LOSE-994320 format. One record per residue (C-alpha): x, y, z; residue number from 1. Coordinates in nm, 2 decimals, always signed. Layout:
BEGIN
       X       Y       Z    n
       X       Y       Z  NUM
...
REM end
This chain:
BEGIN
       X       Y       Z    n
   +4.40   +4.15   +9.52    1
   +4.07   +4.20   +9.71    2
   +4.10   +4.22  +10.07    3
   +3.85   +3.90  +10.09    4
   +4.17   +3.69   +9.93    5
   +4.31   +3.72  +10.27    6
   +3.99   +3.65  +10.49    7
   +4.04   +3.27  +10.73    8
   +4.39   +3.36  +10.66    9
   +4.44   +3.38  +11.04   10
   +4.24   +3.12  +11.16   11
   +4.44   +2.90  +10.97   12
   +4.79   +3.02  +11.12   13
   +4.66   +2.97  +11.47   14
   +4.52   +2.64  +11.41   15
   +4.86   +2.55  +11.26   16
   +5.05   +2.68  +11.52   17
   +4.89   +2.49  +11.79   18
   +4.85   +2.19  +11.61   19
   +5.25   +2.24  +11.59   20
   +5.26   +2.28  +11.95   21
   +5.07   +2.04  +12.09   22
   +5.40   +1.77  +12.01   23
   +5.66   +1.75  +12.32   24
   +5.89   +1.66  +12.04   25
   +5.84   +2.03  +11.85   26
   +5.87   +2.17  +12.23   27
   +6.21   +1.99  +12.32   28
   +6.35   +2.07  +11.98   29
   +6.31   +2.42  +11.99   30
   +6.44   +2.41  +12.39   31
   +6.75   +2.26  +12.19   32
   +6.82   +2.53  +11.96   33
   +6.79   +2.79  +12.23   34
   +7.01   +2.63  +12.40   35
   +7.30   +2.55  +12.13   36
   +7.24   +2.94  +11.95   37
   +7.25   +3.06  +12.36   38
   +7.53   +2.84  +12.38   39
   +7.74   +2.92  +12.05   40
   +7.65   +3.38  +12.13   41
   +7.83   +3.28  +12.48   42
   +8.12   +3.04  +12.24   43
   +8.15   +3.38  +12.03   44
   +8.17   +3.62  +12.27   45
   +8.46   +3.48  +12.46   46
   +8.64   +3.38  +12.19   47
   +8.63   +3.75  +12.02   48
   +8.83   +3.86  +12.36   49
   +9.06   +3.66  +12.41   50
   +9.35   +3.93  +12.16   51
   +9.26   +4.22  +12.39   52
   +9.53   +4.23  +12.67   53
   +9.41   +4.45  +12.91   54
   +9.69   +4.36  +13.17   55
  +10.03   +4.17  +13.26   56
  +10.15   +4.05  +13.55   57
  +10.50   +4.12  +13.44   58
  +10.67   +4.35  +13.71   59
  +10.99   +4.39  +13.69   60
  +11.15   +4.40  +13.28   61
  +11.59   +4.28  +13.29   62
  +11.73   +4.37  +12.93   63
  +12.04   +4.22  +12.85   64
  +12.13   +4.47  +12.50   65
  +12.39   +4.31  +12.32   66
  +12.29   +4.54  +12.03   67
  +12.49   +4.82  +12.15   68
  +12.19   +5.01  +12.08   69
  +12.16   +5.20  +12.40   70
  +11.85   +5.19  +12.50   71
  +11.65   +5.32  +12.81   72
  +11.45   +5.24  +13.04   73
  +11.15   +5.52  +12.97   74
  +11.15   +5.40  +12.59   75
  +11.05   +5.05  +12.71   76
  +10.73   +5.17  +12.88   77
  +10.66   +5.35  +12.65   78
  +10.65   +5.11  +12.37   79
  +10.39   +4.91  +12.55   80
  +10.17   +5.09  +12.85   81
  +10.10   +4.82  +13.01   82
  +10.47   +4.80  +13.14   83
  +10.41   +5.16  +13.27   84
  +10.49   +5.08  +13.67   85
  +10.74   +4.84  +13.58   86
  +11.15   +4.81  +13.67   87
  +11.33   +4.82  +13.39   88
  +11.67   +4.71  +13.53   89
  +11.98   +4.68  +13.23   90
  +12.26   +4.43  +13.22   91
  +12.37   +4.07  +13.26   92
  +12.41   +4.13  +13.60   93
  +12.08   +4.32  +13.70   94
  +11.88   +4.10  +13.98   95
  +11.62   +3.92  +13.77   96
  +11.46   +3.76  +14.11   97
  +11.12   +3.77  +14.19   98
  +10.78   +3.55  +14.00   99
  +10.70   +3.77  +13.73  100
  +11.02   +3.92  +13.63  101
  +11.10   +3.85  +13.21  102
  +11.45   +3.84  +13.09  103
  +11.47   +4.03  +12.74  104
  +11.78   +3.93  +12.50  105
  +11.91   +4.13  +12.23  106
  +12.15   +4.05  +12.05  107
  +12.25   +3.96  +11.65  108
  +12.23   +3.61  +11.51  109
  +12.51   +3.42  +11.31  110
  +12.38   +3.63  +10.99  111
  +12.41   +3.92  +11.15  112
  +12.00   +3.99  +11.18  113
  +11.93   +4.12  +11.52  114
  +11.60   +4.00  +11.75  115
  +11.47   +4.03  +12.12  116
  +11.40   +3.69  +12.29  117
  +11.20   +3.70  +12.67  118
  +11.25   +3.43  +12.87  119
  +11.15   +3.38  +13.28  120
  +11.35   +3.46  +13.53  121
  +11.56   +3.24  +13.75  122
  +11.22   +3.23  +13.95  123
  +10.96   +3.32  +13.66  124
  +10.57   +3.25  +13.61  125
  +10.50   +3.48  +13.36  126
  +10.26   +3.32  +13.10  127
  +10.34   +3.33  +12.76  128
  +10.17   +3.62  +12.65  129
  +10.34   +3.84  +12.89  130
  +10.70   +3.72  +12.77  131
  +10.61   +3.80  +12.42  132
  +10.48   +4.17  +12.53  133
  +10.77   +4.20  +12.72  134
  +10.98   +4.12  +12.40  135
  +10.83   +4.37  +12.16  136
  +10.82   +4.62  +12.39  137
  +11.20   +4.56  +12.41  138
  +11.26   +4.53  +12.01  139
  +11.01   +4.92  +11.96  140
  +11.25   +5.03  +12.17  141
  +11.58   +4.90  +12.03  142
  +11.45   +4.98  +11.73  143
  +11.41   +5.34  +11.81  144
  +11.70   +5.34  +11.98  145
  +11.92   +5.22  +11.68  146
  +11.74   +5.48  +11.46  147
  +11.80   +5.76  +11.67  148
  +12.19   +5.65  +11.63  149
  +12.13   +5.67  +11.28  150
  +12.06   +6.09  +11.29  151
  +11.84   +6.04  +10.94  152
  +11.69   +6.34  +10.94  153
  +11.29   +6.32  +10.98  154
  +11.29   +6.30  +10.61  155
  +11.45   +5.96  +10.57  156
  +11.30   +5.84  +10.89  157
  +10.94   +5.82  +10.71  158
  +11.18   +5.68  +10.40  159
  +11.19   +5.43  +10.65  160
  +10.88   +5.36  +10.83  161
  +10.68   +5.39  +10.55  162
  +10.85   +5.12  +10.39  163
  +10.94   +5.34  +10.06  164
  +11.28   +5.26   +9.89  165
  +11.52   +5.49   +9.96  166
  +11.72   +5.62   +9.67  167
REM end
């Protein structure tokens, strides 16, 4: 290849570009494509941030523990850092009033398995993700209390939490 083989390439490119940009339909199509690109980037950014919960409206958690695990308020707060300032009360007769109160019941079902389910208090205005966070925090705290109650060694606890079979 010689240097002269590309002579005039710049002039051909500029001529073609000028002819392309003279058309109103081309300019309109480019504007539409730009708008669609910007909108899709915005939608992608918004949808990717939906999974991150940075705050919660829960101010009080009433725990009804029917498992007898002896769960403590500090364990519930430690299970979910968003509840560090939340008031944690225990028992059916605890004050469940207030718009930002989640009532979480940890109980056994007919098959002997236990679960934690959350609901709004009587004046409840909490969203489902707030209730899910509260139920998950109580579930983790009850699970920790149940494991502590078994008086297992560190090795046995490690095996249970890793999912490795205990022999």
